[in-house]
N, C-alpha and C positions, 0 to 999 in steps of 0.2 A: 426484466432487471430494472431496478431503479424506481423510486417513488418520491413524490414531493408532498410534504406535510405542511398545510397552510394553517394559520391562526394559532400556532403553538407558542405558549409563553414558557420560557425555560425555567423561570423561578418557580412556576406552578408545577412543572414537570418534575423538577428535582425534589420537590416536597411531596410528591405523590408516588407511592409504590406502584399503584395500578397503572398510572400513565407511563412510568419507567418500564414496567413489564411489557406494556403494549408496544412501546417504541423498540425495545430490544427484540421482541418477536417479529416485528415488521422488518427490522434490519437484517435478521437472519433470513427471512423469506425473500426480501427484495435485493439483498446484498449491498445496496447503497441507498441512503436516504438523503434528501435535500430539504433543509428547513430555511426558507427565505426570511429576511427581515428580522434577524436576531441581533438587535442592537444592545448587546449586553457586554459587561466588562469581562476581562480575561479570567477573573476569579469565578464568575458564574459558569463560563465555558469549562473551566477546570473542574468545577463541582459536578457538572453533567458527565464529564469524561470519567471521573472517579466511580460513577455508578456502573460503568462497563468493566471496571477492573483496576489493576494497579498501573499507575502511570510509569512509562518507560522512558528514561532519558536517551538522548541521541548524541553521540560523540562529536558530531560535525556542525551543530547548529546552536546559536545563542538562545537565551531564554528571556521571558518577560519579567521585568522587575515587579516583585510583589506576587507573582504567580509562577514560581520556579519550575513547575512541571510543564508549562506552556512554551513550546519552541517557536522561534521566529523564522519563517521562510520569507526572505526578502530579496527582491531583484531591483537593482537600480542601474542607471546608465554606466556608473563606474564599476559595479559588480553585478553583471547580468547573470541570470540563471544559466547553469551549465547542463543540467540533467533534462533531457528530452527523449527519454526512452521508456517504453513500456516496462513496468516492474511491479513487484509486490514488495511492500516496505520491509526492509531489514532482514531479508532472507539469508543474509550472511551470518545471522545469529543462530546459535544452537537451538534456541526456542524463539522463533520469530513472533512479532506481536500479533495479537488476535484482532484488534480494532485500530482504526485511525479516525480521528476527528479533526476537521480542518475548518477554520472560521475566517471568512473574508474581512480584511481590514481596509487596505488601500487597494482599489481595483482600477486597472487601466480603462481608459475610455473605449478602447477596442482591443480585441484579442485576449489571450491568456486563459482560454478555456481549459478544462480538464476532462479527459475521457476515462471511462472505466469499461472493463470487459469481464464477462463472466467466465471464470475458469471451470465452473460447473457445466455451463452450456457447451464449452469447448470440449470437455471430456465426453459428454453425452453424444456429441456429434461424430465422434470417432467410430470407425468400423470395429467390429469385434476382433479381427486379427490384429489391428493396431493396438487395441487395448491390451490384448494378451502379450504383445511384444513389449509394451512399456511397463506392464504390471510389476516385474521384479527389479526394475532399474532404479538407480540412484544417480543424482547429479550433484556436482560440487558448486557451492556458492561462496563468493569471496568479496569481502569489504574492499580490498585494494583494487579489485577489478571494477567495482561500481564507482569508486571515487578516484579513478585514475586521472581525470582532468585536474581535480584539486591537488592530487599528489604531484602533478607535473608543474604546478605553480612554484614560483620562488618561495622557499620556506615551507611549502606544503607538506613535504614528508616529515619535517621536524614538527610542524603544528599537529599533525595527525598521528604521530609516532605512538602515542598511548592507545589510540583507537585500533591501530594496526596490530599492536601486541595483544590487545584484549579480544580481537576478532580474527583468529586464524581461519583458514578455509574450513567449511563444514559440508557434510553430505546430507542431502534430504531426498526422500522418495520422489520420483518423477510424477507419480500419481499419489496424491494426498487424500486421506479419508477425513472428512470434516468431523471434528470430535463431538459436535452437538447434533448435527443433522444426519450423520452417517453417509452423506453424499460424497462422491468422488470428484476430484478436481485436478486439473493439470497444475503442476507446481514447479515450473521453470520460468525464467524471465531473462531477457537479453541484457539487463543492467548488471545483475549479480551472478548469473549462472555462467560458469566457465566451460564445463564439459560434462558428459555423461560417463560414469564409471563402467568399466568392464567391457567396453567395446573399443574398436579402433578409433583413432582420431578422425578419420574420414567418416566413419559411421556416426560418431557423435555430432560432428558438424552438420551432416545431412539431416539427422533426426531433429536437432535443435532448430535448424533453419525451417523445417516443416512446421514444428510446433509453434515457433514464434509467430509465423504467418497465420497459422490456423487459429490460434487462440484469440486473435484480435479481428477475426472475421466481423464485418460490419453488423451482421445480425445479432452478434453477441454483445454489442456495446451500447453505452449511453453517454451523452455529452452534456456537460454543465457549462452554461455561460454565467460567470460569476457576477455578483453584485455585492456592494458593501453590506455586511451583515449576514450573507448566506453562510449556512452551516452545512457541511457534508459529513456524514458518518458512514464508514464502510467496513466491510468484513474482509480482512486481509487473507483469510483462509480460503476464500472463494472468488477473489477478484484480482485483476491487475489494474493499474491505472497509468496514465501518461499526461504530463503537463504539456501544453502547447505554447512554446516560447515565441509567439509571433507579435509581441507587444513592445519590443525594444524600440526606442529607449525609455519607455514609460516606467513609472514606479509601481511595483506591486508588493504588498505585504500581507501575509497570511499567518494566522496563529494555528499551531498544530499540537495535538496531544496524541501520542501512541500508547496503546494499552498492551501491557506485557502478555505474552502467551502463557497459557497454563500447562502446556505439554509440548514435547517435541513432535514435529510432524510425523504422523503414522502412515505407513503405506498399506497396500492391499494385502490382507492376510489370508484370503481364500480365492480360489479360482473363479474366474468370471463365467 
């Protein structure tokens, strides 16, 4: 899992169908790509993102002036980052995003790494009895659960009222079939998943606790130490990720584009 691409010129890549096809194929294979030294404006970053699909707005983040599809993820001493849990982006959506691209702008002198874990490797490592147990199950994902810290702030519920109304809880398969590769992946995360349907509360809690720990086994992970200009591209259908908020009170600013999903997550349709 994970590959670093050196010597890439984004302007050239965006203009080359062959280069774009190669990068997309590598991203599917490696699940997350790292492109260092990409000192490009937000408009170029957005142009690359558009080659992966339709940009998806996020209800909780501001956007870059002049590049309205580029979201700003910023942590300051006054407003430090709150989310430090393993997750897959926006699984509270009926159709979660396919891809995420993140571009380093202001990077702390120390700390602030990001980790990714392979949900494909996590599934592959399960025993056959556990795969059969999980195969028919669905789990509920909830925006309000994931943004509960923001909602608890003064005025937070009013600020996010529209997002809450637009994103009621949704159900997704616990085992997701990747629509392009056909591989199976675990599709639960501790940020947005609230419970597994059709089992008791105690069974749901025990299963999720096991899955949350299992799917971030060190052997399934890769870690990025950010630098200004580093660009990360990852497949939300096959990964989880986690920011490490150990850089307080330093300033960090990242630009992000999420790419809309093309279909609702599909579960396993045949016996293993």
